[in-house]
C-alpha distance (Angstrom), angle and dihedral (degrees) to the residues before:
residue distance angle dihedral
M1 . . .
N2 3.76 . .
W3 3.79 102.4 .
R4 3.83 89.8 -170.9
D5 3.81 87.8 76.9
Y6 3.80 89.3 64.1
I7 3.84 109.3 23.4
H8 3.77 127.0 62.4
T9 3.76 143.6 152.0
D10 3.75 129.0 -128.3
P11 3.79 122.6 176.0
N12 3.82 88.4 -139.3
I13 3.81 93.9 57.1
L14 3.80 117.5 69.1
V15 3.80 90.6 -26.3
G16 3.80 92.0 -65.8
K17 3.81 99.2 -52.2
P18 3.81 113.0 153.4
V19 3.82 107.4 -94.5
V20 3.77 138.1 176.1
K21 3.79 106.4 -92.8
G22 3.79 113.6 -99.9
T23 3.81 92.8 19.5
R24 3.75 141.2 73.7
L25 3.82 90.3 -128.2
S26 3.78 107.9 124.6
V27 3.78 122.2 -148.8
D28 3.82 91.0 -122.5
F29 3.81 91.6 50.6
I30 3.80 92.1 53.4
L31 3.79 92.3 45.8
R32 3.81 90.3 50.1
L33 3.81 90.4 54.0
F34 3.81 88.5 58.5
G35 3.80 90.9 42.6
N36 3.83 87.0 56.0
G37 3.77 91.8 54.0
W38 3.78 103.0 -96.0
T39 3.77 117.3 150.4
A40 3.79 124.8 -135.1
E41 3.79 88.4 -108.9
Q42 3.79 91.2 56.1
V43 3.78 91.3 48.5
F44 3.79 93.2 49.7
D45 3.82 91.5 45.7
S46 3.80 91.7 51.0
Y47 3.80 96.9 40.4
P48 3.83 107.1 31.3
Q49 3.79 90.9 172.9
L50 3.81 88.7 69.4
T51 3.82 112.3 89.9
P52 3.79 126.9 -156.4
A53 3.82 89.0 -111.5
A54 3.82 91.3 52.3
L55 3.82 90.2 49.8
Q56 3.80 90.1 50.5
A57 3.82 86.9 50.7
V58 3.83 90.4 54.3
F59 3.79 90.0 56.8
A60 3.82 92.8 42.8
F61 3.81 90.6 51.7
A62 3.83 92.2 47.8
A63 3.81 91.8 48.3
E64 3.81 93.1 48.8
S65 3.81 91.8 45.5
L66 3.79 92.2 51.8
S67 3.79 93.3 45.8
Q68 3.80 88.9 60.5
E69 3.80 93.1 55.7
T70 3.77 121.5 93.9
I71 3.78 100.5 -175.9
Y72 3.79 123.7 54.8
A73 3.74 113.2 -164.1
M74 3.79 108.3 -158.5
P75 3.76 121.5 -168.9
V76 3.78 113.2 -111.0
E77 3.78 114.1 -127.0
L78 3.78 113.7 -139.4
A79 3.80 117.6 -146.7
């Protein structure tokens, strides 16, 4: 999967956040939907411009981005 075919940045779209090409759907927005319990079916129903390949690219981009990080700042939960 070459996520570069589906994900790009443009300073004029969402202040340069990575988005799915041809949309204003940012990678972080889509990932947050899944983090909030949405299913792929719900995402596709709500955002029909998103293709299965583009969704796969979102995950590929996120995985590659995280693999390049060396420090993982985790929020500390206070009791």
